C-alpha positions, 0 to 999 in steps of 0.5 A, a space after each residue: 500499500 502507498 503512504 497514507 495521505 494526511 487529511 484535514 476535514 472542518 466540519 465533523 457532522 457531514 465531514 464524517 461521511 468522507 471521513 469514514 471512507 478515507 479512514 476505511 480506505 487506510 489515510 489519516 484524517 482529522 476533523 475540526 470540530 467543536 470541543 464536545 465533539 473533539 472528545 467525544 470522537 477521540 474516545 469513541 470514533 465516529 459511527 456511520 450507518 448506511 443502507 446498503 443494496 441488497 441488504 435489510 437495514 443498515 450497516 454500521 461502520 466503526 472508524 475504530 476497526 479500520 487501518 487509517 487513523 482518525 482524530 479531532 480537534 479544535 481549530 486552534 490545533 491544526 496547521 494546514 500546512 501539515 496536511 496533503 488536502 483540506 476537506 471543507 464540510 461545515 455549513 458556509 456561514 460557519 466560515 466567518 466564526 471566530 476560530 474558523 475564520 483564522 484557520 480558513 485564512 491559515 488554509 489560504 495561505 498555506 496553498 494546500 489544495 482545498 476540496 469543497 464538499 459544501 452546497 454553496 461553492 466558494 467563491 475562488 471555485 466560482 472563479 474557475 467557471 469561464 461567464 461568472 462574475 464572482 463580484 456578482 456573487 457576493 451578495 449571496 455569501 454571509 460573508 464574502 471576505 473569508 474567500 479573498 485569500 484563496 488562489 482559485 488554482 488550489 480550490 475544488 468543489 465536491 458536490 455533497 449528494 449523499 443525503 446524511 444527517 445525525 440522529 437526534 437521539 444519538 451521540 454527536 459521532 453517529 451519522 446516518 446516511 439516507 441516500 447513499 450516492 457519490 460524492 462527485 469532485 471536479 478536478 483541480 487545475 494542478 495535474 499533481 493535485 488532481 492525481 492525489 484525488 485519483 489516488 483517493 477515488 481508487 483507494 475508496 473503491 477498493 474498500 470492502 466490508 466483511 458481513 456474515 462471512 461474505 465481502 461487500 461493496 459499500 456505496 458512498 464513492 469519490 468520483 472525480 471528473 475532469 469538468 468543472 461543471 459537474 458539481 454544478 448538477 445539485 444547483 438544479 436539485 437545490 432549487 427544485 426541491 431543497 429551497 422549494 421546501 419553503 413555502 408561503 403556508 410553511 415548511 415541507 418535505 423535499 418529497 412534497 416540494 417535487 412531487 405535490 406539482 412535478 410540472 413546476 418542480 421540472 420547470 425550475 430544474 429545466 431553468 437552472 440546468 439551462 443556466 449551468 449550459 450557458 456557463 459551459 456544462 454539457 448534459 453528460 455534466 448534468 442529472 436528469 430531472 426523471 433520476 432526481 425525481 426518482 430519488 427524492 420520492 425517498 426524501 420525506 423530511 424538510 432539506 436541512 437549509 429548511 429546518 434551520 431557516 424555520 428553526 430561527 437560523 439567522 443566516 443559512 446557505 444561499 445557493 438559491 440567491 446565488 443561482 439568481 445573481 449569475 442568473 441576473 448577469 446574464 440577464 435572465 429571470 425566473 419568477 419561481 427562484 425569485 419568489 422562493 428567494 423573497 420567502 428565505 429573505 423574508 424568514 432570515 428578516 424575522 429570525 434576525 429581528 427576533 434575535 436583536 
């Protein structure tokens, strides 16, 4: 086996899903998280439960039983220059938090290759997309200045397609996967950095889990693509489903957002896909609406963005506003997207007023 890679992941909730696969593949992973989480993870590891095709129930993965090394630390306890890859797995508003902001700045100045697995693409990644004005997009970010010191050449985006959540009745080191799809990453500008991603892809692909004497293949893999547009396939899903969980009548599930009026969901989905194509994406980069609609049948809960919004959060990730801004810069508008943005804006204003 090749020498293990040393990987830093900011965020221990969703970051645990990529983290466990890297540890199973023999790599060293440090999760950056809150003190209570770090203490628990360092004591008991992480456990990820996921469905496996052809098997009843969930399969549990325990980080302590694999050849790689997993540990957790606070933002002030790590030096990005000590790592070969940094993963960004926090929600976009969290990067301006005290401690995290300083760590993100250290990541930028270290020039260590950085892979975001946020729904909200970092501004330096948008700079890699032809025809996108990053200046026009800054208003969609909670604090765009946290991204200013990054070199776009060191940033890539990995679409967080797998759906996962922390079961509320379980300890913070447990993650449950609801939809076991793949992480889809775009290549870096550098061939060497991209080669590292492809090595991680191959190592994760080779993982086998022994269950009842049988070695089984596990879902949720890392797929590396040459096209910078592949991770943008998530935008259509987010705008047609996740953000349309927000309605004038209140919150609803992703399934209902898509299937209550399938034609309306398709119209938004196709409009966002057309916007991505206007930037340079091809049909092969994107996901057909029918495939997304079928997956949405199993998403019986509201999106995390909608839950946070109705839970009183003063800021959430604004991919809705980002897509609106990119379209506006190209002279395009969509009434349904404008309505969603207005609804989210209004609820955020109410949340912020309630905190004053």
